ROVEXTOR-430783 format. One record per residue (C-alpha): residue in one letter; y, z negated, x negated. Coordinates in steps of 0.001 Angstrom, whole numbers, plus 500000, padded with zeros to 6 digits. Each point is the difference from the previous one (the first is absolute). Layout:
residues N
AYZX...
This chain:
residues 238
M518153495513518544A499033501937496931D503005498430498382S498449496840499918F497315500902497742P500383500200496157P501783503143498994A498126503027498373Q500404499173496143P500619503368497710H496724502294499434D499201503620499258P499703502414502221P496842500441502271R498142502791497835E496159501683500667I497196499323497398L497148501401501090P499747501826503664D500883497592503142V500875497181497606L503900498795499388Y500646497923497186V503560497971500030H500674497406496638G502717497969501145S500553496177498666F500645496828500865R502207497433499210M497801496675499158G503187497757498800P503284499965498110G499504502685497143M496018501007501105T499144502944501691I496789501319499293S498927503326501383R498230500354503487N497749502975501427M499123501111503758I497498502757500626V500491502026502848L496505501524501992R499890502859502630H497470501111501825Q500626502447502851G503938498967500253E499581496611499860L500725497852497214T498394497021498650L502834497674497235V498018498205497663N501944497152498265P503131500488502172I503239500418498752R502995499821501966M502223503459498930D503500501103500177A501151502756502419A499042502772498093G496575498892499545E499337499400503604K501271502989501323A497829501734497017L496739498040501593E500797500841503589E500218503737498954Y496394499326498725G498189498324503162T500074497222501961V499109497131498598K497419498001501761H498642497341497899V501378497558497278V497427498362497629R500242496430497830L497688500523497137G501214496992498265H500070496210500651L503534500087498416H501663502565501178G501798500257503545L503695500067499876D500385503510501727D496810499848502303P501710498240502848Y503336503071499596C497192502666500278V498075498994502509D503329499229502126R501536503317498659F496673502142501415G499000498500502321A496611499531497832Q496627498705500012F499550497518497444W497356499204497618S498912497525497554Q497146497246499083A500314496358501791G502273497092498390G503398501715500263G500766499240496469E503511499796498705Y501318501196502966P498243499054503259A501629502624502355P499447501990501403K496542498901501566P497297502967499198D499062502477502633V496795500701497861I498432497406497895I498832501781496980E495896498739499136D497020501089498386G499312503818501732T503382500045501717P500587503796500732A503443501699498125P502899501290502142V499141503005498455P496569502385499620D498464500237496359A501035496132498949E498749496680499621F501382496188499715I498533498090497022L500670496916500234F499735497241496762H497441497281500550E500616497640497420T503917499695500095K501766496750501351S501562501736502198P499551503277502511E500585503374497516C498745503277500725T500273503781499004L499450503294502131L498099502799498173L501003503540501782R497156502303499145R501666502979499777H501595501779496918G497836498746497952G500228496557501496L503399498135500143L499263495957499275I502968497990500995G500803496510499203C502990496900500599D499984497930497427G496366499757498401L500590503544498996Q502876501308497666H500816503239498032W502574499619497567E501815502777498290S503358498676499714T502048497960501339S502168502201502259R501903498079502876C499831496572497918S502683498054498919L500706498942496554L498167496816500467A497144501242501483K499410502762497713G499701497105497298V497676497999502401C497643503172500617H499923500657496320A499530496245498389F497309499125502499G497665502976500352F500879502091502414M500300503174498066H496802501567500617P498132503287502002A497951498611502806N501225496348499484I498942496827501890G502923497980500686P500461497335497141F501641497524502485W497715500827502757I496941498875498126K501106496855499013L501349499206504024M496801501635501279T497187498711498027K498278497125501597N498919496785497436G496977500849497645G499999503557501646S500517503823499042L501441502940501490R497670502417498533P497626500288502249D502396501527502772F501427502380497268E496445501197499534R499177500477503570L503431502474500028L498059501860497225E497006500674501965H502448502715501610D501706502929498942F503706500893499707D501712501917497418N503169498585501178L501938496482500226V503127498449501005G500833496541500563A503146498265501545H501580499780496640G500704502162497273Q498884503835500326Y497389502654501218L497275500727498074K498785503809500639G496565500531498039G497803497380498194A500463497311502223K496153498887499720A499602500146496593A503135498400499165L498915496763502229K497447499933498619K501702499231496775T502014497334501314V497170498359502092D498119499752496095R503645498687498650V500784497515502247F496108499048500862P498630499779496844
């Protein structure tokens, strides 16, 4: 039953940020006093919806989603995410996409395993996998509207600490989250191999064209995303 899944956590109403692209700015309670922002992107093609970095929404949010289209695909981009994937797959009868390995949330099992060259569930889009990380992580590049690069924990854009608790706000400011087109500070530590560097992965991302960016945390960056990410790469990987 749906009520056996983790409940919906507070979120903003879905809003269209680009044609056929919805953005949901929500939250995730990590522990006592520690709540951080969390984002979902919804891509629409011919009435079919793809949920990227899925978030379980409240009844009003789900109604808005169903008015927008029919959910057909659920896509997990990051190893550390997946809390609401089982609910979304069950609720909408959707096909589940993820890289092999299961991550922190081993369920559900993927219907489609994302690998280099795996066709995306929407046209004009491409999965770009990280190759240097300890655990699987990837991005999804939508080649429309100037290009929208969708990341998970590796790519984050922070303009404010909206949807964060007071403790989380302090952490974000103290540990270097508050930068445009940022690379998750804790994620770098978790994902970098001994003696390795993640710079080659981000240099491969910068070979592509994209003007907009959104990650699973922070906010949506409209315009200037590639230049901002280039500055971040040079700052983080001197």
